[in-house]
C-alpha positions as CSV (number, residue, x, y, z in Angstrom):
1,X,0.0,0.0,0.0
2,X,2.8,2.4,0.9
3,X,4.6,1.6,-2.4
4,X,1.4,2.3,-4.3
5,X,1.0,5.8,-2.6
6,X,4.7,6.5,-3.4
7,X,4.2,5.5,-7.0
8,X,1.1,7.7,-7.2
9,X,3.0,10.6,-5.7
10,X,5.9,10.2,-8.1
11,X,3.4,10.0,-11.0
12,X,1.7,13.2,-9.8
13,X,5.1,15.0,-9.7
14,X,5.9,13.9,-13.3
15,X,2.5,15.0,-14.5
16,X,2.9,18.4,-12.8
17,X,6.3,18.8,-14.5
18,X,4.7,18.0,-17.8
19,X,2.0,20.6,-17.2
20,X,4.6,23.2,-16.1
21,X,6.7,22.9,-19.3
22,X,4.2,24.5,-21.7
23,X,3.7,27.3,-19.2
24,X,7.4,28.0,-19.0
25,X,7.7,27.9,-22.8
26,X,4.6,30.2,-23.2
27,X,6.1,32.6,-20.6
28,X,9.4,32.7,-22.6
29,X,7.5,33.7,-25.8
30,X,5.5,36.3,-24.0
31,X,8.6,37.8,-22.4
32,X,10.2,38.2,-25.8
33,X,7.4,40.5,-27.0
34,X,7.2,43.9,-25.5
35,X,3.9,44.8,-23.8
36,X,2.0,47.7,-25.4
37,X,0.9,50.8,-23.4
38,X,-2.6,49.5,-23.3
39,X,-1.5,46.4,-21.3
40,X,0.3,48.5,-18.7
41,X,-2.6,49.1,-16.4
42,X,-4.4,45.8,-16.6
43,X,-2.8,42.6,-15.1
44,X,-3.4,39.9,-17.7
45,X,-3.2,36.1,-17.4
46,X,-0.5,34.2,-19.2
47,X,-3.1,33.0,-21.8
48,X,-4.3,36.6,-22.4
49,X,-0.7,37.8,-22.8
50,X,0.1,34.9,-25.2
51,X,-3.0,35.7,-27.3
52,X,-1.5,39.2,-27.8
53,X,1.9,38.0,-29.0
54,X,1.0,38.0,-32.7
55,X,0.0,41.7,-32.5
56,X,3.2,42.4,-30.7
57,X,5.3,40.7,-33.3
58,X,3.5,42.6,-36.1
59,X,4.1,45.9,-34.3
60,X,7.8,45.0,-33.9
61,X,8.1,44.1,-37.6
62,X,6.3,47.2,-38.7
63,X,8.5,49.4,-36.5
64,X,11.7,47.7,-37.7
65,X,10.7,48.0,-41.4
66,X,9.9,51.7,-40.8
67,X,13.4,52.2,-39.3
68,X,15.1,50.4,-42.3
69,X,13.2,52.3,-44.9
70,X,13.9,55.6,-43.1
71,X,17.6,54.7,-43.0
72,X,17.8,53.9,-46.7
73,X,15.9,57.1,-47.7
74,X,18.2,59.0,-45.4
75,X,21.2,57.5,-47.3
76,X,19.6,58.5,-50.6
77,X,19.2,62.1,-49.4
78,X,22.8,62.1,-48.1
79,X,24.0,61.5,-51.6
80,X,21.3,63.4,-53.5
81,X,19.9,66.1,-51.2
82,X,17.8,67.5,-54.1
83,X,16.0,64.2,-54.6
84,X,12.2,64.4,-54.2
85,X,11.4,61.3,-52.3
86,X,7.6,62.1,-51.8
87,X,6.5,60.0,-54.8
88,X,8.1,56.9,-53.3
89,X,5.3,56.9,-50.7
90,X,2.8,56.1,-53.5
91,X,4.6,52.9,-54.5
92,X,5.9,51.8,-57.8
93,X,5.9,54.3,-60.6
94,X,3.1,53.9,-63.1
95,X,5.7,54.0,-65.9
96,X,7.5,50.9,-64.5
97,X,6.1,47.5,-65.2
98,X,6.4,44.5,-62.8
99,X,9.2,42.8,-64.8
100,X,11.3,46.0,-64.9
101,X,10.7,46.4,-61.1
102,X,11.9,42.8,-60.5
103,X,15.0,43.6,-62.6
104,X,15.7,46.8,-60.5
105,X,15.4,44.7,-57.3
106,X,18.0,42.3,-58.7
107,X,20.3,45.3,-59.5
108,X,20.1,46.7,-56.0
109,X,20.2,43.5,-54.0
110,X,24.0,43.6,-53.3
111,X,23.7,47.3,-52.2
112,X,20.7,46.4,-50.0
113,X,22.7,43.6,-48.4
114,X,25.6,46.0,-47.6
115,X,23.2,48.6,-46.1
116,X,21.6,45.9,-43.9
117,X,25.0,44.6,-42.8
118,X,26.0,48.1,-41.7
């Protein structure tokens, strides 16, 4: 009888460890993503915080892209201060077809790689 109780206790401990592992992993994911200002006042459960992770990742990617584009446009202005960059905000020029744009992307890839590396 005592052995059976010990075995059940050991089994319970193992099951609890298995249950704790996903919580530890979820907490690590949540900790990687910065909380937004809207989360500052309200204490959220781990599940609620985990559900907000995709929006946090998208916010991070958007902010990072914005910084890189700003950096590249700043480099363009550093070399050509007279360049009018406003039309770039409208996307690809109507005079440029998709194939030509793909060709341009290929031409600038090495320069883009060097910019990102710096």
